[in-house]
C-alpha positions as CSV (number, residue, x, y, z in Angstrom):
1,X,-16.6,-7.0,-12.4
2,X,-13.5,-5.1,-11.1
3,X,-13.9,-3.6,-7.7
4,X,-11.8,-0.5,-7.1
5,X,-11.2,1.2,-3.8
6,X,-10.1,4.7,-3.3
7,X,-6.5,5.5,-4.2
8,X,-4.4,7.3,-1.5
9,X,-0.8,8.5,-1.4
10,X,1.6,7.0,1.1
11,X,3.5,9.9,2.9
12,X,7.2,9.5,2.9
13,X,7.3,6.4,0.7
14,X,10.1,6.0,-1.8
15,X,9.7,4.3,-5.1
16,X,12.2,1.3,-5.4
17,X,12.7,2.0,-9.1
18,X,13.1,5.8,-9.6
19,X,13.9,6.7,-5.9
20,X,11.4,9.6,-5.9
21,X,9.7,10.3,-2.6
22,X,6.0,10.9,-2.1
23,X,4.9,9.4,-5.5
24,X,3.5,6.1,-4.3
25,X,-0.2,5.5,-4.3
26,X,-1.9,2.6,-2.6
27,X,-5.2,1.0,-3.7
28,X,-7.1,-2.3,-3.8
29,X,-8.4,-4.1,-6.9
30,X,-10.5,-7.2,-6.1
31,X,-9.1,-7.6,-2.6
32,X,-5.5,-7.3,-3.9
33,X,-3.5,-4.4,-2.4
34,X,-1.5,-2.6,-5.0
35,X,1.1,0.2,-5.0
36,X,1.9,2.3,-8.0
37,X,4.4,5.1,-8.6
38,X,2.8,8.0,-10.4
39,X,6.3,9.2,-11.6
40,X,7.7,6.1,-13.4
41,X,4.7,3.7,-13.4
42,X,6.2,1.0,-11.2
43,X,3.6,-1.3,-9.7
44,X,3.6,-4.1,-7.1
45,X,0.6,-6.2,-6.0
46,X,0.1,-8.3,-2.9
47,X,-2.8,-10.4,-1.9
48,X,-4.6,-9.6,1.4
49,X,-3.4,-12.7,3.1
50,X,0.2,-11.9,2.3
51,X,-0.2,-8.4,3.7
52,X,-1.5,-9.4,7.1
53,X,1.2,-12.1,7.6
54,X,4.0,-9.7,6.6
55,X,3.0,-6.9,8.9
56,X,1.5,-8.6,12.0
57,X,4.8,-10.4,13.1
58,X,6.6,-7.1,13.8
59,X,3.7,-4.8,14.8
60,X,3.4,-3.4,18.3
61,X,0.1,-2.0,19.6
62,X,0.4,1.4,21.2
63,X,-3.2,2.1,21.9
64,X,-6.7,1.6,20.5
65,X,-8.5,4.6,18.9
66,X,-12.2,4.8,19.9
67,X,-14.0,7.7,18.1
């Protein structure tokens, strides 16, 4: 069974293929994070483990949001 999560647009993101801005949507399918350009159809997928290792090395925590 394919598990879809809600698609959302990434503000200010530029498509690497068509260079349009604000056309990239982000979603997950079976724990794989995927981006897709709604203008030209470009897609790129990245497994969850690759995402956390790619972003955590350069992140800096500013604060913790407690609702």
